[in-house]
C-alpha positions, 0 to 999 in steps of 0.5 A, spaced: 472 369 147 468 362 145 461 365 147 462 372 144 465 370 137 459 365 137 453 370 137 451 375 132 455 382 133 449 385 135 449 381 141 456 380 143 457 386 149 451 382 152 455 376 152 462 380 156 457 383 161 453 376 163 460 372 164 464 378 168 457 378 172 456 371 172 463 370 175 463 376 180 456 373 183 459 366 183 465 368 187 460 372 193 455 366 193 460 361 193 464 365 199 458 367 203 454 361 203 456 355 197 462 353 200 460 351 207 454 348 204 458 344 200 464 342 205 463 344 211 459 339 216 457 335 211 451 330 213 451 326 207 446 331 203 448 338 205 453 341 209 453 347 214 448 353 213 454 357 216 456 364 213 462 366 210 468 362 210 475 363 211 482 361 214 482 355 219 484 357 226 491 355 225 492 359 219 490 365 222 495 364 228 500 362 223 499 369 219 499 373 227 506 370 227 505 365 233 511 360 234 509 352 232 503 354 228 506 352 221 506 345 225 499 345 227 497 347 219 501 341 217 498 336 222 491 339 221 490 341 214 489 337 208 496 339 204 493 346 202 491 352 205 484 353 206 483 359 202 486 356 196 482 351 196 475 355 196 478 359 190 479 353 186 473 351 188 469 357 186 472 358 179 469 351 178 462 353 180 463 359 175 465 354 170 458 351 171 455 357 170 458 359 164 455 353 160 448 356 161 450 363 159 453 360 152 446 355 150 441 361 152 445 367 148 442 372 145 434 371 148 435 371 155 434 377 160 440 379 163 437 379 170 433 373 170 440 370 168 443 373 173 438 371 178 438 363 176 446 364 177 445 366 184 441 360 185 446 356 181 452 358 185 449 358 192 445 352 192 444 348 186 451 346 185 454 346 192 448 341 194 451 336 188 458 338 191 456 336 197 453 329 195 460 328 191 466 332 193 464 334 199 464 326 202 456 325 201 452 319 200 454 318 193 461 319 195 460 314 200 457 309 195 463 309 191 461 314 186 467 317 182 468 324 179 476 326 179 475 333 176 467 334 175 465 331 168 458 330 171 459 334 178 461 341 174 459 340 166 453 335 167 450 340 172 451 346 168 448 342 162 442 340 165 441 347 167 442 350 161 437 344 158 432 346 162 433 354 161 433 352 153 426 349 154 423 354 158 426 360 154 425 357 147 429 358 140 431 365 137 427 368 133 427 365 126 432 359 128 427 354 125 424 354 119 416 353 118 418 345 116 422 345 122 429 345 119 434 349 122 437 356 119 444 356 120 446 361 125 455 361 123 459 364 129 460 372 127 467 371 129 470 364 128 477 367 129 475 369 137 471 362 138 478 358 136 482 363 140 477 362 146 478 354 144 485 354 145 484 358 151 480 353 155 484 348 152 490 351 156 486 352 162 483 345 163 491 343 165 489 347 171 482 345 171 484 337 171 492 338 173 490 342 179 485 337 181 491 333 184 490 338 189 497 337 191 505 338 188 508 337 195 511 330 193 514 326 187 508 322 187 504 328 186 508 331 180 508 325 177 501 324 177 499 331 175 503 329 169 500 324 167 493 328 168 496 334 163 497 329 158 491 325 158 487 332 158 491 334 152 490 327 148 483 327 149 482 334 147 486 332 140 482 326 139 476 329 140 478 334 134 480 329 129 474 325 130 469 331 129 473 333 123 472 325 121 464 326 122 463 333 120 461 332 113 457 326 114 453 328 119 453 336 119 454 336 111 460 340 111 466 341 114 464 345 120 469 349 124 464 351 129 462 344 131 470 341 130 472 346 136 467 343 140 470 337 138 476 339 143 471 341 149 467 334 148 474 331 149 476 335 155 469 334 158 469 327 157 477 325 160 475 330 166 472 325 170 478 320 170 484 323 167 489 320 172 489 313 168 496 311 167 494 307 160 494 313 156 491 310 150 485 311 153 485 318 154 485 318 146 479 313 146 475 317 151 476 323 147 475 320 141 468 318 143 467 325 146 468 328 139 463 323 136 458 324 141 458 332 140 457 332 133 451 327 133 449 331 140 449 338 135 445 335 130 440 331 134 439 338 138 436 341 131 432 335 129 428 336 137 428 344 135 433 346 141 437 352 140 444 352 143 448 357 141 455 355 143 453 347 143 453 347 151 448 341 152 452 336 147 459 338 149 458 339 156 452 335 158 452 329 153 460 328 153 459 329 161 455 323 161 459 319 157 466 321 161 462 319 167 461 312 165 467 311 162 470 311 169 468 304 169 472 302 164 478 305 166 478 305 173 473 300 175 468 304 178 461 300 179 457 302 173 451 302 177 454 307 182 456 311 176 449 311 173 446 312 180 450 319 180 448 321 173 441 320 174 440 323 181 444 329 179 441 330 173 434 329 176 435 334 181 439 339 177 434 339 171 427 339 176 430 344 180 432 349 174 426 347 170 422 350 176 426 356 177 426 358 170 418 357 169 418 361 176 421 366 173 417 366 166 411 367 169 413 373 174 419 377 171 419 373 164 426 370 162 426 372 155 427 379 152 422 382 148 421 381 141 423 388 139 430 387 143 431 380 140 431 384 133 434 390 135 440 385 139 441 386 147 448 390 146 444 396 143 437 395 146 439 393 154 446 395 154 445 402 150 452 400 146 455 396 140 460 391 140 462 393 133 459 401 132 463 401 125 459 396 122 452 396 119 448 391 122 444 387 117 436 385 119 435 378 120 430 374 117 425 371 121 422 366 116 423 365 108 419 368 103 
């Protein structure tokens, strides 16, 4: 919803295609190889190269009706079923891929994007996950990221940034004098609905990262996480609203909506704090970061259609550093995690985008971009009753 409403109507169907496709690719890639690389027999850097993942032997025995198997599951398990953890983590990796989709909308080739998504979900993200949630070297040093400000959001943001540099801006986005031409969302109602859905979904994103609801402590901890998540999003909105006119020159609803996303991303690294006022502060800083980040992206001529890099990468870095303030994590270890993950993801992603650019190309042709990917590539239009007006690439 957020992405399809953010692009021009001539590309809305392609956004739908890319999102349903990336989710499917992520599910299969993470099932066949990604989860094992991230969690199974991690040697500090990477996990097992085994293929497929499935229930534990105790769980298989339980499903076969063997007596005593339930006790073995409780004794040997982590407090949740093996495949429930796989599903939860798989949605995280799909989230990282969706960040890239929005940033490069309207000009990236569908098949090039899908190929990058395959590498991101099968290898790049799982390796980052192995270093952290998989018990790898960063976790051993004390790196902390409760629900993925860096692991999920910054990873997607770094991959998107690399793609933005290689693929380049949309036709006519920047004038000859370097200023950015406004490209308002085609359906702000749908964008707003998308943000509300994301906001609600973040309750599962962060709340579910408690990874259990089997005790009173789990219930209290999850409630704290949910409240902090909501507070951070709200404060991100308010600060973005306050800064929109001074920074953007107008009350930009699209930028303000990104304030909610930035607040959510910022609190994601440490939503389990019991001092709720910190969630307000962290979300507020995230809201300021996204407004300033959106303006900075225009200044350096990086065309991010949905504001993914400021909302996910910039706010993700802030949220990860904020753990040192609210959770006592060593600041140098948090910085090490940010830099090592950022450098690795950006370098590998940039190399992949560049390789595709030199071989299969990453960008649609001039004619396709002018006509729109819906009609040119999918042979359909999202709004066939509407009359599409031509886009002007440069001032007269």
